[in-house]
Structure formats: C-alpha cells, structure tokens
VEXDREN-2710 file (C-alpha; in Angstrom, 1 decimal):
% VEXDREN-2710
k/r/px/py/pz
1/MET/13.6/18.1/-13.8
2/LYS/11.3/18.7/-11.0
3/PHE/7.6/17.7/-10.9
4/ALA/6.7/21.1/-9.3
5/ALA/8.3/24.3/-8.1
6/GLN/10.3/24.0/-4.9
7/SER/8.1/24.6/-1.8
8/VAL/9.0/27.6/0.4
9/PHE/9.8/26.7/4.0
10/HIS/8.4/29.2/6.4
11/THR/6.7/29.7/9.8
12/ALA/3.2/28.8/8.6
13/ARG/4.4/25.3/7.7
14/PHE/5.3/24.8/11.4
15/ALA/1.7/25.7/12.3
16/ARG/0.4/23.1/9.8
17/PHE/2.8/20.5/11.2
18/ALA/1.5/21.2/14.8
19/VAL/-2.1/20.8/13.7
20/CYS/-1.3/17.5/11.8
21/ALA/0.7/16.1/14.7
22/VAL/-2.2/16.7/17.0
23/ALA/-4.6/15.0/14.5
24/PHE/-2.3/12.0/14.4
25/ALA/-2.0/11.8/18.1
26/SER/-5.7/12.0/18.6
27/LEU/-6.4/9.3/16.0
28/THR/-3.8/7.0/17.7
29/ALA/-5.1/7.7/21.2
30/CYS/-8.7/7.0/20.2
31/ALA/-8.1/3.9/18.2
32/GLY/-5.5/2.2/20.2
33/ARG/-3.2/-0.4/18.8
34/PRO/-4.1/-4.0/18.2
35/GLY/-1.7/-6.4/19.9
36/PRO/-0.4/-9.8/18.8
37/GLU/-3.2/-11.5/20.6
38/THR/-5.3/-10.7/17.5
39/LEU/-3.2/-13.1/15.6
40/GLY/-4.2/-16.1/17.7
41/THR/-6.3/-18.8/15.9
42/VAL/-9.9/-18.6/17.0
43/ALA/-12.2/-21.7/17.1
44/LEU/-15.4/-21.1/15.1
45/GLY/-17.5/-23.6/16.9
46/ASP/-21.0/-23.7/15.4
47/PHE/-20.5/-20.3/13.7
48/LYS/-20.1/-20.5/9.9
49/PRO/-18.6/-17.3/8.5
50/SER/-20.0/-16.1/5.1
51/ARG/-16.5/-14.9/4.0
52/VAL/-13.0/-16.1/4.8
53/GLU/-10.0/-14.4/3.1
54/THR/-6.7/-16.4/2.7
55/LEU/-3.8/-14.1/2.8
56/TYR/-0.1/-14.8/2.3
57/THR/2.6/-12.8/4.0
58/VAL/6.3/-12.2/3.3
59/THR/8.0/-10.1/6.0
60/THR/11.5/-8.8/6.9
61/ARG/10.3/-8.8/10.6
62/ASP/11.6/-11.3/13.1
63/ARG/9.4/-14.0/14.5
64/GLU/8.8/-13.6/18.2
65/GLN/9.4/-17.3/18.6
66/PRO/10.6/-19.8/16.0
67/GLY/7.7/-21.7/14.3
68/THR/5.1/-19.0/15.3
69/ASN/3.4/-16.3/13.3
70/VAL/3.8/-13.4/15.8
71/PHE/6.2/-10.9/14.3
72/THR/8.1/-8.1/16.0
73/SER/9.5/-4.8/14.8
74/GLY/13.0/-6.4/14.8
75/LYS/14.7/-7.0/11.4
76/SER/15.1/-10.5/10.1
77/TYR/18.1/-11.4/8.1
78/GLU/16.0/-13.6/5.8
79/PRO/12.4/-13.1/4.9
80/ASN/9.7/-15.0/6.9
81/TYR/6.7/-16.5/5.2
82/ALA/3.2/-17.3/6.5
83/SER/-0.4/-17.7/5.6
84/PHE/-3.6/-16.6/7.4
85/ASP/-7.3/-17.4/6.9
86/ILE/-9.2/-14.4/8.2
87/SER/-13.0/-14.5/8.7
88/ILE/-15.0/-11.4/8.0
89/PRO/-17.8/-10.7/10.5
90/PRO/-21.4/-10.3/9.1
91/ASN/-21.5/-6.8/10.6
92/HIS/-18.5/-5.6/8.6
93/VAL/-18.8/-2.0/7.3
94/PRO/-16.7/-1.1/4.3
95/THR/-13.4/0.6/5.1
96/ASN/-13.5/-0.6/8.7
97/ILE/-11.5/-3.3/10.5
98/GLU/-13.7/-4.7/13.2
99/TRP/-11.2/-5.2/16.0
100/PRO/-12.3/-6.7/19.3
101/LYS/-13.1/-4.2/22.1
102/PRO/-10.3/-3.7/24.7
103/GLY/-10.2/-6.5/27.2
104/ARG/-12.5/-8.8/25.1
105/LYS/-11.5/-11.9/23.3
106/VAL/-11.8/-12.1/19.5
107/ASP/-15.3/-13.1/18.5
108/PRO/-15.7/-14.1/14.8
109/GLU/-19.4/-13.1/14.9
110/THR/-18.4/-9.5/15.5
111/ASP/-14.7/-9.2/14.7
112/PHE/-12.1/-9.9/12.1
113/ALA/-10.7/-13.2/13.3
114/VAL/-7.8/-15.5/12.3
115/VAL/-9.4/-19.0/11.9
116/ALA/-6.4/-20.8/10.5
117/GLN/-2.7/-20.1/9.9
118/SER/0.5/-21.8/8.7
119/VAL/4.2/-21.2/8.9
120/LEU/5.4/-21.3/5.3
121/ASP/8.7/-21.2/3.4
122/ARG/9.6/-19.7/0.1
123/PRO/8.7/-22.8/-2.1
124/SER/5.3/-23.2/-0.5
125/LEU/4.5/-19.5/-1.0
126/LEU/5.4/-19.7/-4.7
127/GLN/3.4/-22.9/-5.1
128/ALA/0.3/-21.0/-3.8
129/ILE/1.0/-18.2/-6.3
130/ARG/1.0/-20.7/-9.2
131/LYS/-2.4/-22.1/-8.3
132/LYS/-4.2/-19.1/-9.8
133/GLU/-2.2/-18.6/-12.9
134/ALA/-5.1/-16.9/-14.7
135/VAL/-5.5/-14.2/-12.1
136/PRO/-2.5/-12.0/-11.2
137/PRO/-1.6/-11.8/-7.6
138/VAL/-1.6/-8.5/-5.7
139/VAL/1.2/-7.5/-3.4
140/PHE/0.3/-4.9/-0.8
141/VAL/3.2/-2.8/0.7
142/HIS/2.0/-0.9/3.8
143/GLY/3.2/2.5/5.0
144/TYR/4.8/4.1/8.0
145/ASN/3.5/3.5/11.6
146/TYR/2.0/0.0/11.0
147/ASN/2.5/-3.0/13.1
148/PHE/2.2/-6.5/11.5
149/GLN/-1.3/-7.2/12.5
150/GLU/-2.6/-3.8/11.3
151/SER/-1.1/-4.4/7.9
152/LEU/-2.4/-7.9/7.7
153/PHE/-6.0/-7.0/8.7
154/ARG/-5.9/-3.9/6.4
155/LEU/-5.1/-6.2/3.5
156/ALA/-8.0/-8.4/4.5
157/GLN/-10.3/-5.4/4.5
158/LEU/-9.1/-4.3/1.1
159/LYS/-9.5/-7.8/-0.3
160/THR/-13.0/-8.3/1.0
161/ASP/-14.3/-4.9/0.1
162/SER/-12.9/-5.1/-3.5
163/ASN/-14.1/-8.7/-4.0
164/ILE/-11.4/-9.7/-6.5
165/ASP/-9.9/-13.1/-7.2
166/GLY/-6.2/-12.2/-7.2
167/THR/-4.1/-13.9/-4.5
168/PRO/-3.3/-11.3/-1.9
169/VAL/0.3/-11.1/-0.6
170/LEU/1.3/-8.8/2.2
171/PHE/4.9/-7.5/2.2
172/SER/5.4/-6.3/5.7
173/TRP/8.6/-4.4/6.6
174/PRO/9.6/-3.8/10.3
175/SER/7.9/-0.5/11.1
176/LEU/8.2/0.3/14.7
177/ALA/4.5/1.4/14.7
178/ALA/5.2/4.6/16.7
179/LEU/4.7/8.2/15.7
180/PRO/8.1/9.4/16.8
181/ALA/9.8/6.6/14.8
182/TYR/9.6/8.2/11.3
183/VAL/13.3/8.1/10.7
184/ALA/13.7/4.6/12.1
185/ASP/10.8/3.5/9.8
186/LYS/12.5/5.0/6.8
187/GLU/15.7/3.0/7.6
188/SER/13.6/-0.2/8.0
189/ALA/11.9/0.3/4.7
190/THR/15.2/0.8/3.0
191/TYR/16.6/-2.3/4.7
192/SER/13.8/-4.3/3.1
193/ARG/14.2/-3.2/-0.6
194/ASP/16.3/-6.2/-1.7
195/ALA/13.7/-8.6/-0.1
196/LEU/10.9/-6.9/-2.0
197/ALA/12.8/-7.0/-5.2
198/ASP/13.5/-10.7/-4.7
199/LEU/9.8/-11.4/-3.9
200/LEU/8.6/-9.6/-7.1
201/THR/11.2/-11.5/-9.2
202/ASP/10.1/-14.8/-7.6
203/MET/6.4/-14.1/-8.2
204/VAL/6.8/-13.0/-11.8
205/ARG/8.9/-16.0/-12.7
206/ALA/6.8/-18.5/-10.7
207/ARG/3.6/-17.6/-12.5
208/LYS/5.2/-16.4/-15.8
209/GLY/2.8/-13.5/-15.9
210/GLU/1.9/-10.2/-14.4
211/VAL/2.0/-9.2/-10.8
212/ASP/0.1/-6.2/-9.4
213/VAL/1.7/-4.1/-6.7
214/PHE/-0.3/-1.6/-4.5
215/ALA/1.9/0.5/-2.2
216/HIS/0.9/3.1/0.4
217/SER/2.8/6.1/1.8
218/MET/6.3/5.0/2.8
219/GLY/5.6/1.7/1.2
220/GLY/5.8/3.7/-2.1
221/TRP/9.4/4.7/-1.3
222/LEU/10.2/1.1/-0.6
223/THR/8.5/-0.1/-3.8
224/VAL/10.3/2.4/-6.1
225/GLU/13.6/1.5/-4.5
226/ALA/12.9/-2.1/-5.3
227/LEU/12.1/-1.2/-8.9
228/ARG/15.3/0.7/-9.1
229/GLN/17.1/-2.4/-7.8
230/LEU/15.5/-4.6/-10.4
231/ARG/16.7/-2.3/-13.2
232/LEU/20.3/-2.2/-11.8
233/GLU/20.2/-6.0/-11.6
234/GLY/19.3/-6.1/-15.3
235/LYS/15.8/-7.6/-14.6
236/GLY/13.9/-5.7/-17.2
237/ASP/11.8/-8.8/-17.8
238/VAL/10.5/-8.6/-14.3
239/LEU/9.8/-4.8/-14.6
240/ASP/7.8/-5.5/-17.7
241/ARG/5.4/-7.7/-15.8
242/LEU/4.7/-5.4/-12.9
243/ARG/1.6/-3.1/-12.7
244/VAL/2.4/-0.6/-9.9
245/ILE/-0.1/1.7/-8.2
246/MET/1.0/4.0/-5.3
247/ALA/-1.4/5.8/-3.0
248/ALA/0.0/8.9/-1.3
249/PRO/3.7/7.9/-1.8
250/ASP/5.9/9.5/0.8
251/ILE/8.9/10.2/-1.5
252/ASP/10.9/13.4/-1.9
253/GLU/10.2/14.8/-5.4
254/ASP/13.8/15.2/-6.4
255/VAL/14.7/11.7/-5.1
256/PHE/11.8/10.3/-7.1
257/THR/13.0/11.8/-10.4
258/ALA/16.5/10.4/-9.7
259/GLN/14.9/7.0/-9.1
260/LEU/13.0/7.3/-12.4
261/ASP/16.1/8.2/-14.2
262/VAL/17.5/4.8/-13.3
263/ILE/14.2/2.8/-13.7
264/GLY/13.3/4.3/-17.0
265/ARG/9.9/4.1/-18.6
266/MET/8.0/1.0/-17.6
267/ARG/5.9/-0.9/-20.0
268/THR/2.8/-0.1/-17.8
269/PRO/3.2/3.4/-16.4
270/ILE/3.4/3.7/-12.6
271/THR/0.1/5.1/-11.4
272/ILE/0.3/7.6/-8.5
273/LEU/-2.8/8.7/-6.5
274/VAL/-2.2/12.1/-5.0
275/ALA/-4.0/14.8/-2.9
276/GLN/-2.7/18.2/-1.9
277/ASP/-4.7/18.2/1.3
278/ASP/-2.8/15.1/2.7
279/ARG/-1.9/16.1/6.2
280/ALA/0.4/13.2/6.8
281/LEU/2.5/14.2/3.9
282/GLN/2.5/17.8/5.2
283/VAL/4.1/16.4/8.3
284/SER/6.6/14.4/6.2
285/SER/7.4/17.6/4.2
286/PHE/8.1/19.4/7.5
287/LEU/10.4/16.7/8.7
288/GLY/12.2/17.0/5.3
289/ALA/12.7/20.8/5.7
290/GLY/9.9/21.7/3.4
291/THR/10.6/19.3/0.5
292/GLN/7.7/18.5/-1.9
293/ARG/6.3/14.9/-1.4
294/VAL/5.2/13.1/-4.5
295/GLY/1.9/12.1/-3.0
296/ALA/0.9/15.7/-2.5
297/LEU/1.7/17.0/-6.0
298/ASP/-0.7/19.4/-7.7
299/ALA/-2.1/17.5/-10.7
300/ARG/-3.4/20.8/-12.1
301/ASP/0.1/22.3/-12.4
302/PRO/1.2/22.2/-16.0
303/ALA/4.8/21.5/-14.8
304/VAL/3.6/18.4/-13.1
305/ALA/1.7/17.2/-16.2
306/GLU/4.8/17.8/-18.4
307/ALA/7.1/16.0/-16.0
308/ALA/4.7/13.1/-15.7
309/LYS/4.7/12.7/-19.5
310/ARG/8.5/13.0/-19.7
311/TYR/9.0/10.3/-17.1
312/GLY/6.2/8.1/-18.3
313/VAL/4.0/8.0/-15.1
314/THR/0.3/8.6/-14.5
315/ILE/-0.6/11.0/-11.7
316/ILE/-4.3/11.2/-10.6
317/ASP/-5.6/13.6/-8.1
318/ILE/-8.1/11.8/-5.8
319/SER/-8.8/14.7/-3.4
320/SER/-12.5/14.7/-4.4
321/LEU/-12.9/11.4/-2.6
322/GLU/-14.1/11.4/1.0
323/SER/-11.3/10.8/3.5
324/ALA/-11.3/7.8/5.9
325/ASP/-9.9/10.0/8.7
326/ALA/-8.7/13.5/9.6
327/THR/-5.3/12.9/8.0
328/ASN/-6.6/12.7/4.4
329/HIS/-3.9/10.1/3.9
330/ASN/-6.0/6.9/3.7
331/ARG/-8.6/7.6/1.0
332/PHE/-7.7/4.2/-0.5
333/PHE/-9.3/2.4/2.5
334/ASP/-12.7/3.1/0.9
335/VAL/-12.1/1.1/-2.2
336/LYS/-15.6/1.6/-3.6
337/GLN/-15.1/5.3/-3.9
338/LEU/-12.5/5.1/-6.6
339/ALA/-14.4/6.1/-9.7
340/ALA/-14.9/4.7/-13.1
341/THR/-13.4/7.9/-14.6
342/LEU/-10.0/6.4/-13.8
343/ASN/-10.7/4.4/-17.0
344/LYS/-11.0/7.7/-18.9
345/PRO/-9.8/10.7/-16.8
346/THR/-10.2/13.1/-19.8
347/ALA/-11.9/13.0/-23.1
348/THR/-8.6/12.4/-24.8
349/ALA/-6.6/10.3/-22.4
350/THR/-7.1/6.9/-20.7
351/LEU/-5.5/5.5/-17.6
352/GLY/-2.1/4.2/-18.6
353/ASP/-1.3/7.3/-20.6
354/ALA/1.5/9.4/-19.0
355/GLY/0.4/12.7/-17.6
356/ALA/-1.6/14.2/-14.8
357/PHE/-5.4/14.0/-14.3
358/VAL/-8.1/15.0/-11.8
359/LEU/-10.6/12.4/-10.7
360/ASP/-14.3/13.2/-10.8
361/ALA/-15.7/11.4/-7.7
362/ALA/-19.3/11.8/-8.9
363/ALA/-18.8/9.2/-11.5
364/GLN/-19.9/5.6/-11.4
365/THR/-17.7/3.6/-8.9
366/VAL/-15.4/0.7/-9.4
367/SER/-14.5/-1.9/-6.9
368/SER/-11.0/-1.2/-5.7
369/PRO/-7.4/0.0/-6.4
370/PHE/-6.6/-3.7/-7.1
371/SER/-9.3/-3.6/-9.9
372/LEU/-7.5/-0.7/-11.4
373/ALA/-4.5/-2.9/-12.0
374/ALA/-6.5/-6.0/-12.7
375/LYS/-8.9/-4.5/-15.2
376/VAL/-7.9/-1.0/-16.3
377/LEU/-4.2/-1.3/-16.8
378/ARG/-4.7/-4.6/-18.8
379/GLN/-6.4/-2.6/-21.5
380/GLN/-3.1/-1.2/-22.6
END
C-alpha cells in the first residue's frame, strides 16, 4: 500500500529541478567546504571556553593516515572510531557552525575548535557509552553531500543548542561531499548499513537500555536499511530499544513500505518529520523519475494518515518552521523551533501514536529533536 498517490512526471518537474539545482549550487559556492585542517587540535592558551562538547565517532570512512583522525571519502573495510572535544565560541548563534574564515587559522574565541581528540577502538567506545547509563546516547546519521568534518561539527551544533546530557555519537558514512555524486553517495550509504546495524546492537547491549537515533535525509535511508537488517538477523530485542526520528528522509515511498513490511511495527513508532516544500527532495524525486520521497509526504492526505496507522509510524509535517536555508531541507538545524505540540499534535493523539499530524509552530518550543526522543517518546 502506498502512502500517497503516485506523482505525475512532467515538464514542470524539470523546471523545479533546475531551480533547486541552482539553489544548491549557490549555497555551496557561498559557503565553501571546510577542509581537514579544521580537525587539527588547537591550543587554548589562556582562553577558557565556556562550553566543550565531547563527541564520539564511528565511521566507515578510511583514515587518511593510520593513527590519525582525518577521514577521507574512501570506504573502510572495518569501522574506525575516534573522539573529539569541540569548544563552542562565545559568539555562537543557534543553528550556525562558526567556521574559520578562509585563509585564517582556527581561533577558539570565534570558531568551533577541536581542543582534544583520541583514536579509539570498539571496546573504548562502548566503555564511554556505559559511563552514562541513566541517559540514553544519541546516534546522529548525516545525509547526502557531507564531508566528515561537516557532519562532526553539525552534531556539535545540535548538541550544544539542544543542551541535553545524552552521549552524542556520530555515524559517518563515506559521502563524497559533491553535488554530482548523488548516486555514489547512495551506494556508500548502502555499503554502511551492516556497520550501523552492528553499532546499534553494540550500544543497546553495552548499556542494556534505550538508544536514540536521529537521521537526516539519505541517512534516513541508511537507518531504515539497518533496522531491516536487524529484523532479518532476528535482533528484535535491539529494535525494541531503539527510538528513531528521521528528518526529511530521502527514501522512495514504495521502497519504504517494502522495508516496513520486513521491519514490522516497532515498540516505539518511527517518527518522520516531513515538509512538502523540501527542494532537496524535489531534486531527489526528479533523479528518481518522479517518485514520491517519504520526507515530502503530505500529512494532510487521508491516504497518508491511513497508511501511517497501518504501518505503525508517526508522520509530522514541520513545514510551518522557518527554514535554515533556501533548500527547506535543514529545518532541524534550528532545534529550538521544534514545538511543544509534538507532545500533543491533536486533541486526541500524542506523539508516539501512529498517524499523520501537522505541527503548529506558534506553540511553546522544546529544546531539540534529541529531546523528542529523550523526553516525549519515553512517555509511551
């Protein structure tokens, strides 16, 4: 059963694709791409940062050199592990990553800065997870067109803006971080599904408790593939401990229903944040010959609500939130916009109920998508 009627592929869609492609190119050209030099450890000297975030990383990317924490877009046969302490500058603006200006060294007084780092192995990562048994860790799975440092610093931004205690873990797959590399990125994400399934298994069993997963865009595809893998491996005990939220998942609608047929209903429903005006997913739909993307479903469509109830998922339209950029694909960057109505999207339903809901952005705000998992979903 489909979540919505099949989209019609016609000439107007090409026009939308062209507009979106220009928007993406403009954003990339203006922002530039941070290089691996941003991963170098910076001496603080006399400066004492008010906030330092400790992040753990698990990646299927190759190390540039053995024993270092610079990661390439090449695929690693075995996952690599690391930790980073990142200081947040006093001038930090929510949603932003304060990168150093081109040609200037990283300055912890004005920029996000790595102030300590370690090369880890699997046992040392799991030991770190066990330290905070009372607070579930959060796994962030990034999307298409991200290099390693972008995904790492994005998690630092989300962590500091949301102000939660859960241990943050980045799962970084080998995206080529290039606009024309959509197909290659899809292959790299698929390559990484076993590693993500193994990580979630390790984390659930290491702490003997819940693990929150927050996935964005193509990272949603990777996450659902990992959930499917866990079900096929008979690891229902792991699935029962996962609290999954996906923002703008870049997944073909029919593929998603086929994945859910295997996964079955999870103890905590998968929560999906959608917006029909997501221009990145319009481009993805174009590349897929007009196929409907899950992250752009119409939550007001009765067919979507009926399918969501049947498959046991929660779909929430967040298009009323301000967008972080022209793509409308990154609304989750502004974690303080997500509203308290997610606790009670309608008078008769609460988050965790299967179905489709529309967010009222005028309501009182909550801290972050991580808080949705940490606070709201635990009410079930």
